[in-house]
N, C-alpha and C positions, 0 to 999 in steps of 0.2 A: 594775620590774625585770623583765627577760625570763625566761621559764621556762628552767629548765636543761634541756639535752637529755640524754637517757638511751638508752643501748643495753643491752639484756639479751642475752647470748649463752648459749643453752642447749646445753650439750655442751661439756666443757672438754677434750676430746681434742686430738689434733694440730692439726685444722682450727681448732676453737673458740679454743684457746689462742693459736694463732698469729694468727687474725685479732684478738683482744683486743690482742695485742701491737702489731699493725700499726695499729690505730685509735689506740693509746695514742701510738706514735711519731709519727704524723702530726696529732696533736692535733686529732682530729675531733668530740670530744664531751665534755660536761661531766661526765658520770657512766656508768660502765661497770660492768655486773654480771655476773658469772659463776655459772651454774647448772650443776650436774652431779648425777647419780645417786649419784656417788662425791664427797660434798661434801668430803671431806679434799683430794681433788685439787684442786677449784677453791679452796680456801682456801690451799693451797700456791703455786697459779699467782698468785693475788692477792697474797700476801705477797712473792713473788719480784718481781713487776713493781712493786708499792707502794716496794720499796727502791731503784729506779731512779728514784723520782720527783724527787730533788734535781737530776737531770740533766735533767729534763723540766718538772715542775711542770704545775699547771692542773688536770686530770682527777682526779676520785674514783673510786676502783676498789675494789670488794669482792666477795667470795663470797657470794651471797645465796639466796634463796627464791623460789618463785612469786610471793609477794606484792610482790616488787619489780617485777614486770612492771606493776604499776599505773600507774606515772609514765612507761613507756616509749614512746618515739617509734618505735622499731624493735625486734622482737624477732627475732632471728637464730637458727635453728635449725641446728646443726651436729650434733646427736646422732643416735645411730644405731648399728647393727651395722657394724662395718668391713669394708670390702671386702677379701676374701682374694685371695691370689695365684691368677690363672687363673679367678677368679670374676667374671662380666659384672655390670654395674651392676643389671641387671633381676633377676638371682639374688638380690638383697638385698631384693627387694620385700616379700614376706610377713612376714619378720623386722621390717622397719622400719615397716610399717602399725602393728603392734601397740604399737611404743614410741611412734609419732606420736600414736595415738589417746589414750593417757595424757598426752602433753605437751600436746596442743591442749586437752583437756578442763581441765587445770590453769591454762593461761594465759586461757582463757575466763572463769574464776571472778574474775580481776582487771583484765582490759584488754578494752576493745570498741572503742578508737578508734586503736589503733597500726598498724604496718604488719609483716606477717609476711614475712621473707626467709628463703627456705628453701634449705638447701645439701646436705642429705643425699640420697644416692642410692638409687634411681633419681629424681632431682630431679624431672623432669616429672611423674612420678605421684605422687610425695609432695607437690608443690605442688598439685595437682588434689586430693588426698585433704584437705589442710589447707583449702583454700578450701570444699569440701563439709562438712567437719566444723565449721569455724568459723562458716560462713553470713555472712562478712564480704563487703563489697563487692569484686568480683573485682579492682579496680585496687589493693587493699591487701594482697593476697597475691601475692607475688612469688617465682619461683625464680630461682637465679642463671644457669639456662638454659647458652646456648652463648656467654656472654661469655667464659669462659676458653678454650675451644675457639677462639673468633675470635681471642684474643690469642696462642695458639700457633700459629695459622695465619699471622698476621700476623708473627710472629717469624720462622718458618721461611722464608716468602717472602723477609723481608727478609734473612735470613741468606744465601740462595741468591743475591740480586741485590746483596749488599753495600750495602744501603740500610736507614737507620734504621727499625725496626719502627713507630715512630710516625707515619711518612710513608706507610705502607701502609695502604691501606683495603680491606679484605676482610671477608667474612662467613662464618661457619659457621652454619647454620640447622638446625632440626628438634630432634630427641631430643639431649640431652646424652648421646651414648652411641653404640653401634655403627651405628644407621640416620642419625646426621647426615650432612649434605651440605655440600660447598663451593659457594658461588656465584661460580664463575670469572667467570661472564659481567659481573658488576659489579665484579670485583677490579681496582684501579688504583692508580697512584702518581701524584700531581698531574693526576688525570683522564685519564693515558694507561694504556690496558689492558696488563696485565702480559704480557710476551714470555716464555713459557716452552713448552718443548715438552711433549707429553703425558707422556713417562716422568717429567720433572722435576715436573710437576703431581701425578701420580700418587703419587709419593714424598713429596711434601710432605703431601698429604693423608691419607696412610696414616700418617705419623709424627705428624700431628695428632690423627687418630682414635684412635690407639693409645698416644698418650703416656702416659695413666694406667696402663696395663698395663706400660709400660717402667719407669716411676719405681717402682710397686709392687714390680715385680720386683727393682728395685736396692736399694730402702730401705725398702719396706713399706708406704709411705703417701704421698700427695701433700698438701701443705698450704701451701706457700709462696705459690705463685701464685693458688690459690684465695683465700686470704686477702687478696690484693691486689685480687682481683676483688670479693669482698665490701665490702672498703673503698671501691671504687670506687663500688658502689651505694650505699651508706649515705651516702656524701658527695653524690651526686647528689641524694638524698632531702632530707638536713639542709640543703643550701644551696639548695634549690628550683632546681636547675640546667636542667632541661629537656634533659637530656643524652641523646643517643641511644645505647643499650645493648642488646646481644642478651641480653635476659633471657626467662625463661619465664612466659607469660601465657596467659590463656584466648583462644582464638581464635574468631572468629564469622565465618563465610563469608571467611575468609583463603584466597583462590585456591580456594575450593569447601570448606575445611577448617573445622569447627566443633566445639565441645565437647570440646576437648583442649588440654592446656598443652603449648606448644612454644616454644623459643627462636627469637626474631624480633627484628628492630630495633624498639625501643620508646622513646617518650619518657618519661623518668623524672624526676619532680620531687617536691614535698612532699605531693602526693596519691599516691604510688605510680607506677603506670603509667598516666600521662595519656593516651596515645595509641598505637596499634599502628601502625607505619608501613607502608604498602604498598610492596613492592619488586617490580621488573620481573623475572620469571624466565623462562629459556629453557624450551621443552617438557619437556626432559628433567630439567632441575632441578624443575619442578613435579610431575612424576610421582614423582621420588624424595621429594619432601616430602610427596606424599600417602602414600607408603609407610610414611615415618616416622610420619606420624599415625595410620595404620591399626595399627602395630604397638604404639604406646602406648594407642590405644582398647581393644585386645585386653587389654592389661594393666590397664587401668582397670577393665573389665568383670569381672576375675577377681577384684577387690577390693570390687566394688560389692554 
């Protein structure tokens, strides 16, 4: 009998509960566990979703404890201090490091074989911290990176061109945050370079970069699209897809950049990040990627 697959989600806030619901609706996993410092909230979410099982079937879902991490294939961490209106992702850093220190300590008591998938912001720094704290092989510590940013980018390009965003191939790389950069030199539809003037490109990128701020201002938090991005990563892992996804991983001499987690195209399969894909960058893009890396290295040094 095949082992039942299990995903544990730590943090039953807006992102965690929406991710659980997305995984449930898409029938991704056999067992789904919610853990939260407010256990009553996790119990309520589990009860609410379980009442929909007659329409879905299959999965087993419950509010658990860190002991439930023992059999987990993937441990998704969405916990952390919420990003406030007007607050940058990096402003969250010191508050979230303390929270993560406690979470990773508890996870390590029960699991040494799974994959850590980090979504809490600033995600690149939190992923780096989780890797150093856990001492797990780097392929098994993954940040959500710029997967969502790239999806926003593709959506906005598709909207501008009146083309299905699934047919748009375009990347945002670097920090999941203010220093991220668009790779216009590789953006294409069916291999044809995207024809947009500089003003349109600037508008698209600005709306991509600032999307979270716009959504937080409008409704307080972002959670639907990031839940879909986390679902995509989990699916690539559980199905051993070898999918190319812009996740955050440790770079080693990537265009001269090392020892920092950044979002770049990676091959994701059952082992986690199997391979970091080299991409050709224009000189200006390479300089911006170095600037993004330098910014994050400064933040990493501040918590070391």
